[in-house]
Phi, psi and omega in degrees: 000340181303314182300314182292321179299319179297315181295312182297317179296318181299323183270005177077021182265179179230130177293127186253135174269150184248164178215162188290328189253025188302321183256017186304322182257330186270333178199070187294343182260011183303314180302314182294321180297311181297316180301319181295317180294316180296317179302315181296320180293318181293325179298332181266334185213108183288353177273352183300316181303314180299321182293315182293320179294315179295322178301317179296315178301310184293333175290309185294331185280353180262297183234026190083173184280084186237013179070014181294335178294341184272344183288142176278155172290155179171159177062031181084358179257130175268119185276168182305318185296340181260007178276153181312316181297341182251010184301330183264001179293142176214186180075020174301331181300331181297316179293320180297317179295314179300319180298317181298317181293316179297319179298324178297324182273321185221075185300133174071019186250310188265126182284156175296325179298319178291321179298319179294319179297320178293318181295321178296318176300313182296324178300317179295314182297316182290348177262008179092011180268186183282163174250165175202160177275121183276122174288144186230175181114009177293153172251154179275138178281159180254003184234135176213112184237125178302325183299334182281347180288351177293348179271357177290148175295145182248162180295347182263000184296143170270180187294325179294318178294320178297314182300316179295315183298316180287323181299324179295342177258014179077021183245144186246184187302320179296321177296318180303309182294320181291316183289329176294344175298344175299342177291001173289343179253143167102196192220147177234139176282157182307324184300337183279340179231006180300333179298339184268343186246355176216132175052048184300310174203188184291342181259324185235134174285322178249142176305117184295344178285333182284138178298126185307317181295326178290318178298320179298318179296318180294325178294327177293320180288323184236080180291164178303142179054040181305132180245004177281118190305312186251028179294144179169196184220152175289153183295328172206173184295345177239067191289354178247010181241127182276079181243194182255019180302325181308313183292326177294322178292322177301315180294330179274003183062038179240024176281147184288313190264152172302320182295329176292309182295337180296342180295344179268004188267358171230147181303320183292310181293325179296320180294326178289323177300315177300316181299313182287331179292330183263350180217104176298324179299317179296319178298311182300318181295317180292321181298315180301313180299318184285323181287326174297317179296315181299321187263013187273349181246146184207139179238029182284173186236344188212172170251108182293146172279329179228125186294342184275342184220152177284160181292000000 
C-alpha cells in the first residue's frame, strides 16, 4: 500500500474505502447488467475471462483500482493500455458496452473502475471459479501514464522481487501465491518466457529448473528469432477453466514464467503451492480473500461518462 499511498498523495487524491451496498439505492441492477454483458462476450470468445481478470490486476497494481487502465492515450500522453506490459490486453469493448448500458439505467452513478471489478469477478465465475461479493464505490482516476507500468511485476521476477512488489500494494506472501493462481487462465507470448528456453545464463542455455521435455516443446513453439507474431503457449492445458492446474504444473516444473517457478524457492510459498495443488477448494478460498484485499483501495476522483476518456 505504500506505493499507492505515495502516488495518491502526490496527485492530491484520497484513498477511498469501498463497501458492498454502495449502489443499493442509486443503481441496484449494476451487478446484473455487467454480468449479462460479460456472459454474452464470453459466449462468443472464451479468451475474454483471462483478459478481464488480467486487466483488473494491471489496473489495481498501478494507482489502485481506479480504471486508469481503460483510458486512451491522447494530448501527448501515452496511457497505461498502450505500454508494453499491456500490449496483449484485449476485451476493453466489454467494459465499454457495460458502461453504456449502465449509463442508460443509472447515468453518472457507477464508475468504470467498479464495472471492471465486477467484470473480473464474473470472468472468474464463468470460467468455473469461485464467486464473491464485490465491494463498490470506487472512483475513476484522471491520470494514466504508460511510464508507471514499469512497476508491474514481470515474468522474470524472483521471489524477493515479487514479495517486495506485492508488499508495496499491501499484499503478502499468501496473497502472492493465491493471486498468481490467476495464471491458470489465458495465453502467453514467447517473449514472456523466452528467457528460460534460450541463453538462460552463461552456464545453461535452458533454465535448469524447467523440465527438459517441457522446454523442448516450448522451443518447438518458439524457435530462435521467431517471427510468428502471436506465437506462444497457453498458461496451462485448461486455459479457459479457473482450476488449480497451475499449481500442479509448478510442482512438475512445467510453469511458463520464472516468476511462477519462483514460488518453490521458499518453504512458505512452496507449502502453499502444495496445498493449492492438492485442493482446488483451498485455492479458491484463498484467491477470493486476496483479490478482495487487492481491489479494496481506490484513489480516483470522478465517475467517467465514457471509460476511455476523463470527464
